[in-house]
Residue, then its C-alpha position, 0 to 999 in steps of 0.5 A: m513237910i509236903s512240898l510240891l514246889g517247882k512241880v507242874a500238875l494237870v488235874t482233869g475235871g478240875s473245875r469243881g468237886i474233888g478236882a477243884a479241891v485237888a487243884v487248890m490243895m496242890a497249889k497250896a503245896g507249891a505246885t503250878v496247876a493246869l486243869t481241864y474242864g468239859k462244859s462250865k468255863h465259869d466253874a473253871v475260872r472260879t477254881a483258877h481264882r482260888v488257885a491264884r489266891c494260893g500264889s500259884e498260876c493256873l491254866i484252864i483248858r477245855a477238853n472232852v477227855a474221851r476224845s483223843g484229839d482233845v487230850r493231845k491238844a490239852v497236853r500240848i497246850l500245857l507243855d507249850h505253856f509250862g514246858r513240863i508235867d510232873i503230876l497227872v491227876n485223872n479225876a474227870g468222871i460221870w456217875k449216872r444211873g443205869a439198870i442192867g437189862t434196860m441200860t442202853e449201849q449209849q449209856w454204857d459207852e458214855t460212862l466207859d469212854v469218860n471214866l476209863k478211856g479218858t484215863f487211858l488217853f491222858c496217861n498215853a499222852v503224858v507218859p512219853v513226856m514223863k519218860k523223858q524227864k525220868a520222873g512223874k506221878i500219876i494218881n487216878i481217882a477210882s471209887t469203892a464201886g470199882q471194888r465191891g460193885e454198885p447196884f444200878y451203876s454197873h457201867y460205873a463200877a466196871s469203869k472204876g474197876g477197870m481203872i484200878a486194874f489199869t493203874k496196877a498194870i501201868a504202875a509195874e510197867l512204869a516204876p523202873q523208869g521213875i514214873i509212879a502210878n497209884c489210885v485213890s478210891p473214895g466212897w461217898v463224897y459231897t459234890d455236885m455230882t452226888s448232891r441230888d442223892l445226898d440232899d435227900r434227907r432220908q437217904i443221907g441219914q441211911i448213908n451216914k449210918s453206913i459210914p463208921r465215921g458217921r458222915v460223907a467226906t468233903p472233897e478236901e478229904i479226898a484231895g489230901p491223900v492225892v496230894f500225899l501221893a503226888s509228894d516225895l513222901a509217897n515215892h515208894i508206894v507203887g500201884a496202891v489203892i488208897n481207900v478214903n471212905g470213912g471205914s464204910v468199905l474196908f479193903g486191905 
C-alpha cells in the first residue's frame, strides 16, 4: 500500500546507519533518492549501489550540514538534477559523550550545530521549494534523549529536544500550505555511532533488559516509520513524535 513512486527524497547523513536504511527503503517504495554524506564517500557510494539495486536513481552529495553554504549548494545540486524535492529526512547527527562541568564550549557547539542547526538549515532551504509545489513531507530524526534527557549527553539531549520543539512549531506553520512535518524518535539502535557501547557484552545485556521487546532496534526498524510518514497514509499526522524504542520509554 505504501508507494512513493514519482517522489524525490533527500536524506541527510544517508551514507550509513539509519539514513542508509531510510534511503534503501524509500527506493523500494518507488522514490528517487538523494543523500548527503560528510566524510566517507565510500559509504555513500555503497549505499547508492544498494539503492540502485532497488531500481532507483541515487544522487550522492558531500555537505557539512552545519554550514549554510554547503546546505544551499546541496539543495541546488538536487534541484538541478531532479527538478523537485518532495521528502526531506533530517537524519544527520552526532552522539558524543560530554559530562556537564567539564564539557567544552566546542563540544556543545559541535553537537548543537550538526544536530539542530543542520536540521534548521535544510528545512530553511527546502521549504520555499515545497511551498511552490504546495506539498512536501519533512521527517526529523529525534531521540528519546530529547524527551527524557540522557546523563553525560546533555548537549545531545538538548539538540534533540530542540528538534522536537522545532518540528512541532514548523508543523503548525506549514500544514496550511500542504507541507507536513513530523518526528521519528528512536531509542537504542545498532549503528556505527553506537557500536562501541553495544559491542560491550555487559552493557548490551543491561540495555536489552531495559527494553520490553528485549533487544536493540535495527536501522530498518526505524526506517519503516519514516517511510510511513513520508507516504500518503500519514497525510493527517501533523507535528507528531513517533516513538520507536521497543517500549523502553513510553511517551504518549
